[in-house]
N, C-alpha and C positions, 0 to 999 in steps of 0.2 A: 807668300810663299817660303817653302823652306829652303835650305840649303844656298841653292847657287838665285836664289831672287833678286839680292841687289848685289850681285858681283858683277861688275864688267869685265875684268880679268883676274888671272891668278890662277891658281891650282884650285881643284874641287875638294883639298882634302878634308874640311869642316862638314862634308856632305855624309850620310849614310852609305851606306852598300845598296845599290841598286836590285832590286829583283825583277822590274817590269819596265820595259823599254818600250815609249808608244812613238813609233815610226811615222812620219809624213812621207809623202811618195813623190809627187812633182817637183823635180828639182832637189831633193834629196838622194834619194836613192834612186831614181830615173832621171837621166842627164838630157832634160827636153828642153832646154833653154832653149838654144838654137832652133828645137824644129818646129817650137811653139811660136817662135817670131817667124820663122817661113810660111807657117799654119796662117799665123793672122795677115801676111802680107800676101798671101795668095786668095784670101776669102772676105778682107775688109772692103779692099778695092770695087768689088763687084756690090757693093751698099756705098758708094760714094766716098768713101772713108778713107784716109790717107794710109798709104804703108808707114811702119817704121825703119827709120834709118841706120840704128844702130843697136847694140847691148845697151848702152850708157843712156839712148832714148826711152827703151824698153823697161830699165830700170825704174828711170822717173816717173814713168807713166802707170806701172804696175801698181795696183793695189788690191784690195779684199774687201769688201765679197767681190766675185768678179764682175757683179754687174757694173760695180765703180769704174773698173779698169776699161770697162765697154763704154761705159758714159765719158769716159776721159777721152777717148779717141773719137766719140763723138754719135755713138749710139743714144735712141732714144725709148721711149717706154714704148713706141709704135713699132720697132724694127729689131728690139733687142732679143725673142725670143727666136726670130728668123734667122737671126744672125749667128746667136749660141747652136742653134741646130746645124746651121752651116759649118761653123767653126767645128764643131763635134765628127759632124760627117767627115769632112775631110781629115783631121786629127786622128781617128779611128783609121783611116783607110790607110793609112802609111805606118800606122804604130808599130810594126813590127822592124820599122826602120831606126827606132830610137835605143840608144845603148842604154845601159845602165852605168853607172859614173864605175870608175874604173875601180876602186873600191869597195865597190858597194856590197859583193858576194863576202869578201873577206871581214867586212866588218859585221854582217850578218853569223857569218861563221863563228866569231870572234867569240860574239855575244852567248852565241847557241851553248859553244863549247864551255863557256863560264857559268852556263847554268841559268842564263838571265830571260825570261818568257817576252818574245817579241810581237807585239799587235802592229797593225799595219792601220793608221787613221788617216784616212784622206778625204778631202770633199769632192773626189771623182765616184764616178757613177760606180756602183760596186759590181755592176757585171763586165762593165771593162776592165775593173782592178781584175777582177778573177779571172781575164783572157788573157790581160798583159803578165801577171804571175806564174800561170802555166807555161807563158811561153820562156819566160826567161828561167823559168824551173827554181822558181826560189821559194815556194809556197810553203813548201814543208817547213821554213826559218820561222814561220807565224801563227803562233796560238790562237790568232783571231783578225779576220781581216774586215775593216769598218767603213764602209764607203757608204755615199748618200744612193739614194732609188731614182735620180733622177741627173741632169745634165749640167746644171747650172752653178754648181758651185757655190751654195749659199751658207755654208758652215758645218764642221764638222765636231763642237765644242758638245752639243747633247750626246752623238753617239757614245764618245768617251767618259762622259761623265755616268750615262748610263751602263757602260760596260764595268767599269768601276766598282759602279754599286753595288749589280750584280755579281760580281767575282768580288765582292769585298778587298779589292784591292788598294792598302794603306797609301795615301799621297806620297808620303815622306820617302814612301821605298821604290818612287817612280819617276822616270824621265821621260820629253820629249824631245825629238831630236827633227828639229826641221829646217827651214832656209828664207820665210819669210816673215813680219813682223805681226802675222796672222797666226802665225805657231806658236810665237812665245805669247800672244794674248789667250788663247786657248788653254796652255801650258798653266798661265795663271789662275786663269777661271777654274781649272781643273784640279789646280794647288798642286802641282806637281814640278819639279825641277826641269828647265830648259837647256839646252846647247842649240846654237845658229851656226848652219854652214854656209859660209859666204862664195859659195859658187852657183848658185841658182836662183830665183826668179827677182830678190832683190839684192841690192850691193852692200858690202861690210859697212858702208857708210850710215846708211841705213838702218842695217840692222844692229850698229853700234847702241841705236838710240833707244833699242828693249832692255838695255840693262843687264844682259844675260851672256855668259860664256858667247863669242863667234869666233870658229875656230874655219880654218880654211881647208881642211880633209876629214872625211871620216874616221880614218885613222888615226886622228888627232885627238875625236870621242871618243874612239874605243881605248886608246892609252890611258885618258883622264880616268872614263869611267871604271877600267878594270884596276888602275892602279892602287886605290885605295881600298881600305877594308872598315867592317863596321867597328 
């Protein structure tokens, strides 16, 4: 990977100026960590699975694909789909109570003003994404919204790869911003740079193992990206 691939810390001054930003959704722009834990604690006990007691415990258990996270919580092949369906029904039922991160709209606006094209790349169901973006009134910031056609969060790399091919997007002009190791893995497979923000579904210690810049806020990412030129 060009630019940021081998960096654990330090400025992005050696990277080219980005023209394309791929955004993760859950945990990155959407502040749904606490909400997701609440949904888990309402749904999993129905299936005789334990509730999670803290954010730290959630961070230790969370993984991707989501099926692995469910397995760590005690789900099996026999009940995974049933639990996942119940989880999503509960998640969507109160989705309008989930806030964006406080700096999400400002970050989107700053990149838009700078002329960067922004793509939402998520393992969430595309229909759910569309409803959420319309509710928050931020859909106009995105050139494209890429999501799955089901609720089981199996992966999103193929969506990103296809979009880049179809639109002839140069990887070295592209950046992915996310909140999990999976986002760094997806960026690596797509051949694009990556910045992780440590306030979502995995903690800073875990994210540091990815070997990419790990920041605390989206405003820090904006500052880094817009502070250098070609």
